[in-house]
C-alpha positions in Angstrom: -1.6 -29.0 -21.3 1.1 -26.9 -19.8 0.7 -25.6 -16.3 2.0 -22.0 -15.9 1.5 -19.1 -13.5 0.9 -15.5 -14.3 0.5 -12.3 -12.3 -3.1 -11.1 -11.6 -3.7 -7.5 -10.4 -6.0 -7.0 -7.4 -6.7 -4.0 -5.2 -7.6 -3.1 -1.7 -8.9 0.2 -3.0 -8.4 3.2 -0.8 -7.0 2.4 2.7 -8.3 5.4 4.7 -7.1 6.6 8.1 -10.1 7.4 10.4 -7.8 8.7 13.2 -4.6 10.4 12.3 -1.7 9.1 14.5 -3.3 5.7 14.6 -1.8 3.6 11.8 -4.1 1.3 9.9 -3.0 -2.1 8.4 -3.6 -2.4 4.7 -5.2 -5.8 5.4 -5.6 -8.1 8.4 -5.2 -11.2 6.3 -1.8 -12.5 7.5 -2.0 -15.4 5.0 -2.1 -13.3 1.9 1.2 -13.1 -0.1 1.9 -10.8 -3.1 4.6 -10.6 -5.7 4.2 -6.8 -6.0 2.6 -4.0 -4.0 1.8 -0.5 -5.3 0.9 2.4 -3.0 -0.3 5.7 -4.4 -1.8 8.9 -3.1 -5.4 9.8 -3.9 -5.7 12.6 -6.4 -7.2 15.7 -4.8 -6.4 14.9 -1.2 -4.5 17.6 0.7 -2.5 16.0 3.6 0.6 14.0 3.8 0.2 10.2 4.1 2.7 7.8 5.5 3.5 4.1 4.8 5.3 2.0 7.4 5.5 -1.1 9.4 3.9 -2.2 12.7 4.6 0.4 15.5 5.3 3.2 13.0 5.2 6.7 14.3 4.8 9.5 11.7 5.8 12.2 14.2 9.3 10.6 14.9 9.7 8.8 11.6 10.2 5.5 13.4 8.9 2.6 11.3 8.1 4.9 8.4 9.1 3.6 4.9 7.8 6.5 2.9 6.1 9.9 3.3 3.8 10.6 0.4 3.2 14.2 -0.8 -0.4 15.2 -1.6 -1.6 16.3 -5.0 -3.9 18.9 -3.4 -7.3 20.1 -4.5 -5.9 21.1 -8.0 -4.7 17.6 -8.7 -1.3 16.7 -10.1 1.0 13.7 -10.5 0.3 11.1 -7.8 3.3 10.1 -5.6 3.7 6.3 -5.6 5.9 3.5 -4.3 6.2 0.0 -5.8 7.6 -2.9 -3.9 8.4 -6.1 -5.7 9.4 -9.5 -4.2 13.0 -10.7 -4.8 14.3 -14.2 -5.3 10.8 -15.8 -5.2 10.2 -14.5 -1.6 6.7 -13.0 -1.6 5.6 -9.9 0.3 3.1 -10.0 3.1 0.7 -7.1 2.7 -0.4 -7.3 6.4 3.1 -6.1 7.4 2.4 -2.6 6.0 0.5 0.2 7.7 -0.9 3.6 6.5 -1.2 6.8 8.6 -2.3 10.3 7.5 -2.4 13.9 8.7 -6.0 14.4 7.6 -9.0 12.3 8.8 -10.3 10.0 6.0 -7.3 10.4 3.7 -5.1 7.5 2.8 -3.5 5.5 0.0 -4.7 3.5 -3.0 -3.2 0.0 -2.5 -2.9 -2.5 -5.4 -1.2 -5.9 -5.4 -0.3 -8.7 -7.8 -0.5 -12.4 -7.0 0.6 -15.4 -8.9 -2.3 -17.5 -10.2 -2.3 -20.8 -12.1 -3.1 -20.9 -15.7 -3.4 -24.0 -17.9 -2.8 -23.3 -21.5 
């Protein structure tokens, strides 16, 4: 039997912001590592959403990685950002935060992890 690894998709679902101006971590699990992260706006939401790191401030842009444009009530193409690990170094999802301009809005966050597979 050959021991191999493959990427398995998982999701945090929607990471919503209960209080705009107070960034929310996408997870509190500091041990979790991912090969890839995907952040996307939720179709139909109307406010801008921000992705950043600890201490981010959407008003000044400090710590903000990306500002996502909403699709609005009419829908549209969802803005997204994909981060992939390089050189075997894995990403730590707990390092990323979401903030929003509208209560309850946020981002859909998916991630991929390496899992063992025995053929």
